[in-house]
N, C-alpha and C positions, 0 to 999 in steps of 0.2 A: 522631410516633411516640414512645411512652413508653420509658423506659429498660428496663423489663421486656420490652417487645416487641423492642427492639434486641438484648438478650441472648438472647431466645428465637430470633431469626433466626440469630444466630451459633451457638448450640448446635445447632439443627436442621441447619445446613449442615455442622457438624463431624460430626454423626451420619451424614450421607450419604456421608462419605469412604469407608467400607469396605462400603457397602451394595450396590454393583453395581446390578443392575436393580431390586432390591427397595428400597423407600423406608423411611425412618424411620417408626416407628409413627405413622400418620396421626392416630389419636385423641389422641396426646400434644399436638398443636397446640391442641386445644380444652380442655386441662386447665389449671388455674392453675399459675403458675410460682412457686416458692418460692426465695428467695435468702437465704443466711445468710453472714455474714462477721463478723470481729471489728471491722471498721471499714469505713465507706463515705465517700467524698468525691466528691460529684457537683455539677457545674456546671449552670447553668440557661441556656436559650437555644438558638438554632439551631446554634451551634458549641460544643458542650459535651463534656466528658470526665467519665466516671463510673468511679471506681476502687473496687474491693472488695478488701480485703486481710485476711490472717489466716484461712487456711483458707476461702476463698470456695467455697461449695457452691451449685450451681444444680440444682434438681430440677423436672421437669415430666413427669408421667406416668411412663413407663419410662425417661426420660432422666435421667442424673445426671452432672454435671461437677464435679470438685473440683480446685482449684488454689490455690496460695498467694496468687496475685494475679490479678484479672481487670480489664482496662481496656477500656471501650467508648467509642469516639469517634464523635461525630455531627458532620456537616458539612452546612451549609445545611438543617438540620432532618431529615436522613436519616442512618441509621446507616452508617458508612463502614468501621469497623475494630473488631475485637475481638481482644484479645491476652490470652492466658492464660499464666502463668509460674509457676515454682517447683514443678515437678512436676505434670503435668496427667493426670488420668484421666477417661475418658469411657466410659460404658456406656449401651447402649440396645437395646431390642428393635426389630426390623424388622417390617414388615407381614407378611412371609412366615414369621415365627416365629423367624428367625435372631437371634442376639444378637451385638453387637460389643463389644469391650473394647479401647480404644485408650489408650496411655500414651506420654507424651513429656515432655521437660523443658520445652518451650515449644510453644505453638500460636498462630499468627498468621493471622487470617481477614480478608482484604481483601474486604469486602462489595461494593465498587464493581466489582471485576473478577471476583468469585466465585472467588477462589483461596485455598486453605487450605494453610499451610505448617507441618508438624510438624518440630521439630528436637530433637536430643539424645536418644539412646537410644530411638528410636521403635519401638513394638511395637503392631501392630494384629492382633487375632485375631477370627476368626469360626468358625462350626462347620465350614466347608469349607476353612479354611486360615488362614495367617498371613503377615505381612510384618514384617520388622524392618530397621532401618538407622539412619543418623544424620540423614537428612533425607528427608522425603516431601512432595511438592508435588502437590496435587490441584486440577484445574481443574473446577469444578462445571458450567461451560457446555459444555465439550467432552468431559468424562469422562476426560480424559488424566490418568494417574497417573505421576509421575516420582519415582524414589527413588535414593538413593546414599549411600555412606559418605563419611567425611572422612578424609584421609590414607590409611592402609592399610585403612580400614574397608570392609566389603562389605555388599551388600544380600542378605538371605536371604528366600526365599519358599517356602512349601509350599502346594500346591493339592491337595486330596484329592478322590477320586472321590465321587460322591453316596452310594455304598453302602460307604464305608470304615468299618472297625471302629473303635470308640472308642479303642483302644490306639494307632492311627496318627495321632491328632490332635495330638500333641506338636510342639514346635518342631523345625525341621530340625537 
């Protein structure tokens, strides 16, 4: 699997975090992926690491991920982990027309176990609600979402009814 495909898999999985029943824009998967960064350092072989740094930007269709650093690890020729750090933003349209906007200090995607961990000032917003906290763990296999604060931190969530007026869509 190519480095671009590895990053695409990580990016799509991240986009699924807040999507619920609706999936990430299906057509995005067939679009070319563009990656820009000030620097890249990529190993070759079945057990390789590829690091993008300096405002790493990944775009594919409606998906856009920006972080200071992106590290993708491959084990035995298969992508195993994608780590984004230094302030991560992710935006994407879903197939149902909803849009997500996720922000965190760091994002760690364990591709082997299909688990994504957002840490540090996490904020995930969709048209029907939002979630914020210091840590959000999403298991792609089970659909389980776990969130929590650190120390005295608290999780905050707002879920809006389908017919809520636009003025109610702000953070709790």
